[in-house]
C-alpha positions, 0 to 999 in steps of 0.5 A: 544898398543900406547898411549893414548892420552889425549888432553887439552881442551879450559878452560884447556889450559887455566888456564895452560898458567893462572897459566904461566902468574902468576908465582910464586903467582898462586894459586887458586884464582887468576887464577881465577880473572885472569881467568874471566878479560881476557874473561868476564867470570865468573871462580870458583875456584872449576873449576881451582882446576878440570882444575889442 
């Protein structure tokens, strides 16, 4: 049986990119603030945790 493919959604992708940019201080609050600054949209820390 072939392995099941799981694609990242847009939000998951930008969360991972923010983590890469913010390392080593990539904790959830900093990631949410970075995403809010870059996208102009409100981002909850819970959404960041769920994406990770």
